C-alpha positions in Angstrom: 12.2 4.6 0.7 13.8 7.5 -1.8 15.0 9.2 1.5 17.3 6.5 2.4 18.3 6.0 -1.1 19.3 9.6 -1.9 21.1 9.4 1.6 22.7 6.6 0.9 23.7 8.2 -2.3 25.7 11.5 -0.6 22.2 14.1 -1.2 21.2 16.0 2.8 17.3 14.5 2.7 14.7 15.6 5.3 11.6 13.7 6.1 8.7 15.1 7.8 6.9 12.7 9.8 3.6 14.2 10.8 3.6 12.0 14.1 5.3 10.6 16.6 5.9 7.2 15.8 4.9 4.7 13.1 2.7 2.2 14.6 -0.7 2.7 13.2 -3.2 0.8 11.8 -2.0 1.0 8.1 -3.4 -1.4 4.9 -0.1 -2.0 3.7 1.2 -5.0 5.6 2.1 -7.0 2.4 5.4 -7.1 1.3 5.9 -8.2 -2.3 8.7 -10.4 -3.7 9.7 -7.1 -6.0 10.6 -5.4 -2.9 12.2 -7.8 -0.9 14.0 -8.2 -4.6 15.1 -4.3 -3.7 16.4 -5.0 -0.4 17.9 -7.7 -1.7 19.9 -5.7 -3.6 20.7 -3.3 -1.4 22.1 -5.6 0.9 19.1 -5.7 3.4 17.2 -8.7 3.0 18.5 -10.6 5.1 18.2 -8.3 8.0 14.4 -8.0 6.9 13.6 -11.2 7.0 15.0 -11.8 10.7 11.9 -9.2 11.7 9.0 -11.1 12.9 6.5 -11.9 9.8 4.5 -14.4 8.0 5.5 -15.9 4.8 2.8 -17.0 2.4 3.4 -19.2 -0.9 0.5 -19.7 -1.9 -2.8 -17.4 -1.6 -6.9 -19.0 -1.4 -10.1 -17.6 -1.6 -12.8 -18.9 -0.1 -16.3 -18.6 -2.7 -19.2 -20.2 -1.2 -17.2 -22.7 1.1 -15.6 -23.4 -1.3 -11.1 -23.1 -1.5 -9.8 -22.2 -4.5 -5.6 -21.8 -4.1 -5.9 -18.6 -6.4 -2.2 -17.4 -6.2 1.3 -19.5 -6.5 4.2 -17.5 -5.6 6.8 -20.6 -5.2 7.4 -20.5 -9.1 9.0 -16.9 -9.4 12.4 -15.7 -10.6 12.6 -13.8 -7.3 14.9 -14.3 -4.1 12.3 -14.8 -2.0 9.1 -17.0 -3.4 6.4 -15.4 -0.8 4.4 -12.8 0.3 5.7 -11.3 3.6 3.0 -9.9 5.9 4.3 -7.6 8.3 3.3 -4.6 10.5 4.3 -1.5 8.7 5.0 0.5 11.6 7.8 -2.4 11.7 8.9 -2.3 7.6 9.1 1.7 8.5 11.3 2.0 11.3 13.3 -0.9 9.7 13.7 1.7 6.9 14.1 4.3 9.3 17.0 2.8 10.9 18.7 2.1 8.3 18.4 5.8 7.0 19.7 7.0 10.3 23.2 5.6 9.9 23.7 8.1 7.2 24.6 11.2 8.3 23.0 13.7 5.8 19.5 11.7 6.2 17.3 14.1 9.3 13.7 12.2 10.2 12.0 14.8 11.8 8.9 13.5 14.0 6.1 15.5 14.6 6.9 17.3 12.2 3.9 18.7 9.4 4.1 20.1 6.2 1.7 22.8 6.4 2.3 24.2 2.6 4.6 25.4 -0.1 7.3 27.9 -0.6 7.1 29.4 -3.8 9.8 31.8 -5.7 7.6 32.6 -8.9 6.9 29.8 -10.9 9.3 27.1 -8.9 8.5 25.2 -5.6 11.4 25.8 -3.0 10.7 24.8 0.1 8.1 23.6 2.7 6.5 25.3 5.5 6.0 23.4 8.5 5.0 23.1 12.2 6.0 21.1 15.1 5.6 21.3 18.6 7.6 24.2 18.9 5.7 26.5 16.4 6.1 26.9 12.4 9.4 26.9 10.3 10.6 26.7 6.7 13.2 24.4 5.1 14.1 24.7 1.8 15.4 22.4 -0.6 16.2 22.1 -4.3 13.3 19.5 -4.6 10.1 19.0 -2.3 8.6 15.8 -3.0 5.2 15.0 -1.6 5.1 11.8 -0.5 2.6 12.0 2.2 -0.4 9.6 0.9 -3.9 9.5 -0.8 -4.2 13.3 1.9 -1.5 14.5 0.6 -0.9 18.4 2.0 1.8 18.6 -1.0 -0.9 17.4 -3.3 -3.2 19.7 -2.4 -0.9 22.8 -1.9 0.5 22.1 -5.1 -3.3 22.4 -7.1 -2.0 19.9 -9.4 -4.6 18.2 -11.3 -6.2 15.1 -9.9 -8.8 13.1 -12.1 -11.1 10.6 -9.9 -11.8 7.0 -11.1 -14.4 6.3 -8.5 -14.3 3.7 -6.3 -17.4 2.2 -5.3 -16.6 -0.1 -1.9 -15.0 1.0 1.6 -13.6 -1.0 4.2 -14.3 -1.7 7.9 -11.3 -2.6 9.4 -10.5 -4.3 13.0 -8.5 -6.8 15.0 -9.5 -10.6 16.2 -7.5 -13.0 18.5 -6.3 -16.1 16.3 -5.3 -19.4 17.0 -3.8 -21.9 14.6 -6.2 -23.3 12.5 -4.5 -23.7 9.0 -6.2 -21.2 7.5 -3.0 -18.7 7.3 -2.6 -18.4 3.4 -6.3 -17.3 3.0 -6.8 -14.1 1.6 -10.5 -13.7 1.3 -14.1 -15.4 2.1 -16.9 -14.8 0.1 -20.5 -15.5 0.2 -24.0 -14.2 -0.2 -23.4 -10.5 -0.6 -20.3 -10.6 1.5 -16.7 -10.3 1.5 -13.8 -10.5 4.1 -9.7 -10.2 3.9 -7.7 -11.6 6.7 -4.2 -10.8 7.3 -2.1 -13.0 9.2 -0.4 -11.3 11.9 0.5 -14.5 14.1 -1.4 -13.5 17.5 -4.2 -11.9 15.7 -6.3 -11.2 12.4 -6.5 -8.1 10.5 -9.5 -7.7 9.7 -11.3 -6.3 6.3 -14.6 -6.3 5.9 -15.3 -5.1 2.1 -19.0 -3.0 2.1 -20.2 -0.8 -0.2 -19.5 2.8 -0.4 -21.8 4.7 2.5 -23.1 1.1 4.1 -22.1 1.9 7.0 -24.2 3.6 8.6 -26.7 1.5 7.8 -24.4 -1.7 9.4 -24.3 -0.2 12.8 -27.9 0.4 12.8 -28.3 -3.0 12.4 -26.2 -3.4 15.4 -23.2 -4.9 16.3 -25.0 -8.5 16.2 -26.1 -8.6 13.3 -22.9 -7.7 11.9 -20.9 -10.1 14.4 -23.1 -13.3 12.4 -22.5 -11.8 8.6 -18.8 -12.6 9.9 -19.1 -16.0 11.1 -21.3 -16.5 7.6 -18.2 -16.4 6.0 -15.7 -17.2 8.6 -17.2 -19.7 10.7 -13.7 -20.4 12.8 -14.1 -16.8 13.9 -16.5 -17.8 16.6 -13.9 -18.0 19.4 -13.0 -14.5 19.1 -15.8 -12.6 17.4 -17.0 -11.6 21.5 -14.0 -8.9 21.4 -15.9 -6.7 18.8 -18.2 -4.9 22.0 -18.0 -1.7 20.4 -18.2 0.3 17.3 -15.4 2.1 18.5 -13.2 -1.1 17.5 -14.5 -0.7 14.2 -12.7 1.8 11.9 -13.9 3.5 8.4 -11.3 3.3 5.1 -12.7 5.6 3.1 -11.3 3.6 -0.6 -10.1 6.4 -3.2 -8.7 5.5 -6.5 -7.1 8.0 -8.4 -4.2 10.3 -9.5 -2.6 13.7 -10.6 -2.3 14.4 -14.6 1.1 15.7 -13.9 3.0 14.5 -11.0 5.3 17.4 -11.2 5.8 21.3 -11.2 9.9 23.0 -11.1 11.2 22.0 -7.1 8.5 19.6 -6.6 7.8 15.7 -7.4 4.1 13.6 -6.0 4.6 10.1 -5.6 3.4 7.0 -4.3 -0.3 7.4 -3.5 0.0 11.4 -3.7 1.0 10.2 -7.3 -1.9 7.9 -7.7 -3.7 6.8 -5.0 -4.5 2.9 -5.0 -7.5 0.6 -3.7 -6.7 -2.4 -1.3 -7.5 -4.4 -3.9 -4.4 -7.0 -4.7 -2.1 -5.0 -1.5 0.1 -3.7 -4.2 0.2 -0.4 -3.1 3.2 0.2 -0.7 4.7 -2.4 -3.4 3.9 0.2 -5.7 5.4 3.4 -4.3 8.6 2.1 -3.6 8.6 0.8 -7.5 8.6 4.5 -7.6 10.9 5.7 -4.8 13.7 3.4 -6.9 13.0 5.0 -10.1 13.1 8.0 -8.7 16.3 8.0 -6.6 17.7 6.3 -10.2 17.2 9.2 -12.1 17.6 12.1 -9.0 20.7 10.9 -7.9 22.8 11.6 -10.9 20.6 15.1 -10.9 21.7 15.7 -8.0 25.6 15.9 -8.9 25.0 17.6 -12.1 26.5 20.9 -12.0 22.9 22.3 -13.4 21.3 20.1 -10.5 17.2 18.7 -10.8 15.7 19.8 -13.9 12.3 19.6 -15.1 12.9 17.4 -17.5 14.1 14.6 -14.8 10.5 14.6 -13.3 9.5 13.9 -16.4 11.2 10.9 -16.3 10.4 9.5 -13.1 6.9 10.1 -14.1 7.2 9.1 -17.9 8.6 5.4 -16.4 6.1 5.2 -13.5 2.8 6.5 -14.1 2.5 3.3 -17.1 2.6 0.5 -14.2 0.3 2.5 -11.9 -2.4 3.2 -14.2 -2.6 -0.5 -14.7 -3.1 -1.4 -11.9 -5.7 0.9 -11.2 -7.5 0.1 -14.3 -7.8 -3.8 -13.0 -8.7 -2.4 -9.7 -11.6 0.2 -11.3 -12.3 -3.8 -13.5 -12.4 -5.4 -10.0 -14.7 -2.6 -8.2 -17.3 -2.3 -10.7 -17.6 -5.6 -12.8 -16.4 -8.3 -9.2 -16.6 -6.4 -6.5 -19.9 -4.2 -6.7 -21.9 -7.6 -8.5 -20.6 -9.7 -5.3 -21.9 -6.6 -2.4 -25.1 -6.9 -4.6 -26.1 -9.9 -4.6 -28.5 -12.0 -1.9 -27.9 -15.2 -2.9 -25.4 -17.8 -2.4 -22.2 -17.2 -4.9 -21.7 -19.7 -8.0 -18.0 -20.0 -8.5 -16.7 -18.4 -11.5 -15.7 -20.3 -14.3 -12.5 -18.2 -14.3 -11.8 -19.3 -10.4 -12.9 -22.5 -11.8 -9.8 -23.0 -14.0 -7.0 -21.9 -11.9 -8.3 -25.0 -9.2 -8.1 -27.3 -12.1 -5.2 -25.6 -13.9 -2.7 -25.4 -11.0 -0.3 -23.7 -13.9 -2.5 -20.5 -13.8 -2.0 -19.6 -10.5 1.6 -18.5 -11.8 -0.4 -15.6 -13.9 -2.0 -14.0 -10.6 1.4 -14.4 -8.4 2.8 -12.5 -11.4 1.1 -10.1 -11.4 1.0 -9.7 -7.4 4.4 -10.3 -6.6 6.1 -8.6 -9.6 4.5 -6.8 -11.4 5.1 -4.7 -14.6 8.0 -2.8 -14.9 9.6 -4.0 -11.7 12.3 -1.4 -10.8 16.0 -2.3 -9.7 18.1 -0.4 -7.3 21.3 1.4 -10.1 22.4 3.5 -7.5 25.8 3.6 -5.4 26.9 4.6 -1.8 
């Protein structure tokens, strides 16, 4: 997204993508109203909505068999009053295709940054490799947007604070029939939590576990694992047999951390490279896009100045985006330790918390989590121009 916005405003951009395509199972399948507002400002919303996707106006939690509408997006003052669920590879292909319309947008697939290039104390580019071998790219600014396992972050030696995450996620697919559960966000009962993402023909499933428990779960056998899932969501009985091997179940290690400082002379980190997010709330991709928009709004004028991008510009980006990121992370850490960890430790049928009972019986309260998820703190808007 940042590469597209910079190229659109006349800045020459080279993007390195390690893999030959974007077709991998990401967690970031949820496009929020704030992101669709950005697409609308770019004139891309109608084209985006023409892609196959699912729209969810309400999100439901099932706690001990009781359904509770936890969020109502229909009251948001946004272009789209719903969440759009779309495989992230489709979204990435969409943005890449828009970027390729500009001659100064260069996307190098199967090309991986391996190290930083330095001149004294300034980053001046990257070392990289592709199928042909090693090469270098020199740049006025290097942006680390390579996720929670960022090579750029590692090579920069910027200090990281680990906020801790007591959970992991088991990620797998199950065939789906139209059973009326498209608004379902999660199922919670007796120490178990399951999240279902509707991808039309199948469910993308995320089973929440305590960190380090995967080996214990595997030792209990696939049969016990399938039974646990059916206790939460009995309607999966038509497809549960599709889990025939542990190879179909991927362990996603959850991390919540952030850089104290996002930048060095010639270097900026954004998205999960700067602040790794938990899956809680499905906000990671949307927060990263907000970072990209804020960065573009500050960097485009800087690139067109005679003195170019200065340290003060990078400081301004962090100053604008660090507080929203930290606010979400603090909420996620609270949810991990005070809510999810307690649920996973329980062996008894859960009582519906009074907070959720209020949301159930006072519909107006459903607007608050919808705003928190769908818009968030300090939404960004496009200020750059082609």
